[in-house]
Residue, then its C-alpha position, 0 to 999 in steps of 0.5 A: m556503519a563507517r567509523p567517524g573521523l578522528s576527533y580533537h579529543e582523541v588527538a588531545i588525549a594522545a598528545q597528553e599521553l606522549t607528553a606524560q611519557g616524555q615524548y614530543p607529540t608528532i603526527e606519526r606518534i599520534r597516528a601510531l597511538t590512535g591507529t587512524g586519522s589523516s595527516t591534515t586532520i591530526a596536524q590541525h587538531l595538534r596545532t589547536w592543542k599546542t595553542q591551548q597548551e601555550d595559552t594555559r602555560l601563559l595563564c598559569q605564569k600570569e595568574n601564578l596558578p598551581d600546575e596541579f590545579i590546572a591539571l585537575m581542571k583539565g582532567l575534569w574538563e576532558r573527562v566531561l568532554e569525553q563522556a559527552a562525546e561518548k554519549v552523543q556517539a552512542i545515541q547517534q549510532d542507536f539512532d542510525q541503526q533504528l533509522a536504518e531498520l525503520t527504513t528497511q521495514t518501510e521499504h518492505l511495507r511499500a513493496d508489499n503495499m504495491h504488490w497488494q495494490q497491483q493484485y487489487q487492480e488486476a482483480s478489479q480489471e477481472c471483475t470489470a471484464l466479467s461484468k462486461e461479459k455478464n452484460t453481454l450475456q444478459q443482452d444475448i439472453k434478452q435477444m434469445e428471449k425475444a427470438a423465442l417469443i417471436l418463434n412462439a408467436d410464429h408457432s401459435h400462428a402456424l397452429a392457428q393456420l393448421q386449425a383453420k386448414d383442419k376446419q376446411i378439411g372437415e368442411l370439405q369432408r362434410l360437403n363430400q359426405q353431403a354430396q355422397a348423400n345427395l348422390e345416393h338420393y339422386r340415385e334413388a330418385a333416378r331409379e324411380q324416375r329412370v325412364v322419365d329423367q334418364q337424360r337429366h339423371e346422367q347429366t346430374v351424375s356427370q356433374l356430381e362426378q366432376t364435383l366429386q373429383q374436384l372435391r377429391h382434388e381439393l381434399a388431396v391438396a388440403q391433405g398435402q397442405k396439412h402434411a406440409l404444415q405438420n412438417n413446419y410445425e415439427k421444424l418449429q418445435y425442433a427449433h423451439d427445443l434448440l432455443q430452449n436448450q440454448y436458453s438453459e445453457l445460457n442460464k447455466e453460464h449466467s449462474e456460473s458467471k454470478m458465482q465467479l463474480s461472487a467469488l471475485t467480490q469475496q477476493s476483492a473484499q479479502h484484498a481490501h481487508a488485507e490492504q486495510h491490515w497493511y495500512a494499519q501496520c504502516i500507521n503503526l510503523q509511522a507511529k513508531t517512527d514518530e516515537q523514535q523521532s520523539t526519542m531523538l528529540a528527547l536525546q537532543k534535549q539531553t545533549a543540550i542539557l549536557s551542553e548547558q551543564l558543560a557551559a556551567s562547568q566552564r563558568e564554574l571553572l572561570t569563577l574558580a579561576n577568578e576566585h583564585k586570582v582574587l585569593t592570589q591578590e589577597k595573598w599578595s596584599l597579605s604578604q605586603e601587609k606582613a612585610h610592612l608589619e615586619g618592618q614596623l616590628k623591626t622598627v619597634t624592636s630597634l627603638q626598644k633596644q635603643m631605649e634599653t641601651a639609653 
């Protein structure tokens, strides 16, 4: 903290010391005693001191006051001023030091608060980003579920078609068996009626063979369709398994995202708790600052009381001066009365002598 400027009180004390040593107070001699002060400041305070000394000397000559009384009152007055100045300076130094410490603590707390607010904002941004990712994943999961439902529907439709084809194949096989049975029946009938119905039997056999070839061809086509449907079913099953695996992985990622969101929520809660803690400390520091201000106000009140006491001392000094003036006047009156009485006594004594002589 910088040293305050040279005060009038210090210059007055230095001038009195020089005067007591029999030396004339000058700017250089006062600076040598105080060790500080500019020429302008010392000259201004020295001029004021000389004016007061001249006023005091004139008052002493006018009021016929003893020099001891004036020196005593000046010593008391200067002691009161010195004590008041020292108290005010000590109070001001304590207040400046406490204010600097509180300012430093407030700056640190502001920096910490800004740091925590920045971390809280970053956590909030991360939480918002994770929420967006979560919403995106949920939408993807819904789309996958829809795709899975569509694939399941296609799979069910393919199974229904396959079952229908199986039914057609079974019907064809039944017709083939019925045709073979009919063929055997026709053969037996042909054996019995070979002679009679040889030509019709040959025509019937030819037609049945054509029908059988056609049925075999249809059976081969149906088996090919069944094999193709079986391949499609296996492909659909493989695609369904892939979708199921993707759905499981998405569920796993969704669970991990939930865990990360929960951890971030806990960190956000911890940050909020830390922010509340620092905010409470800031409130406590504010309360301490208010208390320091209250103390400063109390010190200012004490300074005002000291100023009032100083003014009272000044008033008492003036009262004493007035009383001394009154006492001086009474002394002068008494001396006049004494002189008058002495004159009367001389006159009476002279008359007595004259009477005795007569």
